[in-house]
C-alpha positions in Angstrom: 14.9 -6.9 11.9 11.4 -6.2 10.5 9.7 -3.0 10.5 6.2 -2.2 9.3 3.7 0.6 8.4 0.0 0.3 8.5 -2.1 2.9 6.5 -5.9 2.4 7.2 -9.3 3.8 5.2 -7.4 4.8 2.3 -10.2 6.0 -0.3 -9.3 3.7 -3.2 -10.6 0.4 -3.9 -8.4 -2.7 -2.8 -8.3 -4.1 -6.3 -6.6 -1.0 -7.9 -4.2 -1.0 -4.9 -3.2 -4.7 -5.3 -2.0 -4.0 -9.0 0.5 -1.5 -7.9 1.4 -3.8 -4.5 2.2 -6.7 -7.0 4.9 -4.2 -8.7 7.0 -3.9 -5.6 6.6 -7.0 -3.7 9.9 -8.6 -2.9 12.2 -5.7 -4.2 14.9 -3.8 -2.5 13.5 -0.4 -1.0 15.4 1.6 -3.5 14.2 -0.3 -6.4 10.7 -0.3 -5.3 10.9 3.5 -4.9 11.9 4.0 -8.4 9.4 1.6 -9.8 6.6 3.6 -7.9 8.0 7.0 -9.0 7.1 6.1 -12.6 4.1 4.1 -12.0 1.3 6.3 -13.6 -1.4 5.0 -11.1 -3.0 6.8 -7.9 -1.9 3.9 -5.6 1.7 4.2 -6.5 1.8 7.6 -4.5 0.1 6.1 -1.7 2.0 3.1 -1.5 5.3 5.0 -1.7 4.0 7.0 1.4 3.4 3.9 3.4 6.8 2.4 2.3 8.8 5.7 3.3 7.0 5.2 6.6 8.2 1.5 7.1 11.7 2.5 6.3 11.6 5.4 8.9 10.2 2.8 11.3 13.0 0.5 10.6 15.3 3.3 11.2 13.7 4.3 14.4 13.8 0.7 15.6 17.5 0.3 15.1 19.6 3.2 14.4 22.4 1.3 12.8 20.1 -0.6 10.3 21.3 -0.4 6.8 18.7 1.2 4.7 19.8 0.1 1.5 19.8 -3.5 2.6 16.0 -3.5 3.4 13.8 -5.4 1.1 9.8 -5.2 0.9 8.9 -8.4 2.4 5.0 -8.1 2.3 2.6 -5.7 1.2 -1.0 -6.9 2.2 -4.0 -5.0 0.8 -7.2 -5.6 2.9 -10.6 -4.3 2.2 -11.8 -1.5 4.6 -15.6 -0.3 5.1 -17.5 0.5 1.9 -19.3 4.0 2.0 -22.7 3.3 0.4 -24.4 6.0 -1.6 -27.3 6.2 -4.0 -27.6 7.7 -7.5 -30.9 8.7 -8.9 -32.1 7.2 -12.0 -34.9 7.2 -14.4 -38.5 6.7 -13.2 -37.6 7.6 -9.6 -35.2 4.6 -9.2 -32.1 4.9 -7.6 -28.8 2.7 -8.2 -26.3 1.8 -5.2 -22.8 3.2 -5.5 -20.0 1.5 -3.6 -17.2 3.7 -2.4 -14.5 1.1 -1.3 -11.8 1.7 1.1 -8.6 -0.3 1.7 -6.1 -1.1 4.4 -2.6 -1.0 3.6 0.3 -3.1 5.4 4.0 -2.8 4.0 6.4 -4.8 6.0 10.3 -4.4 5.1 13.1 -6.5 6.2 16.6 -6.8 6.1 16.3 -10.5 5.2 15.0 -12.1 2.0 11.3 -12.4 1.6 9.9 -15.9 2.7 7.6 -17.4 -0.1 
């Protein structure tokens, strides 16, 4: 049984979020929560929230699912739309600032991940 959670338009760059996603990919849900709890990156809190939602979706889908047996099978981080801003610089110039966003998809399953 598979359940997923999708979080869109997160105001963090995909590159930063992928660093945290690699830490929990393929781990048991309980172990993933422990890893995220002690990871000092902002993406860890966002990923933990999405993972909690995926577990809740699994319980909602099938009430007799064993939460301890769930495994994080896939964590996908895709780039969202980029907010484009400008920073004024010397001599009347302007430098572009790109504020990147991410789309996060977390999939949990009671089977081992397929590679």
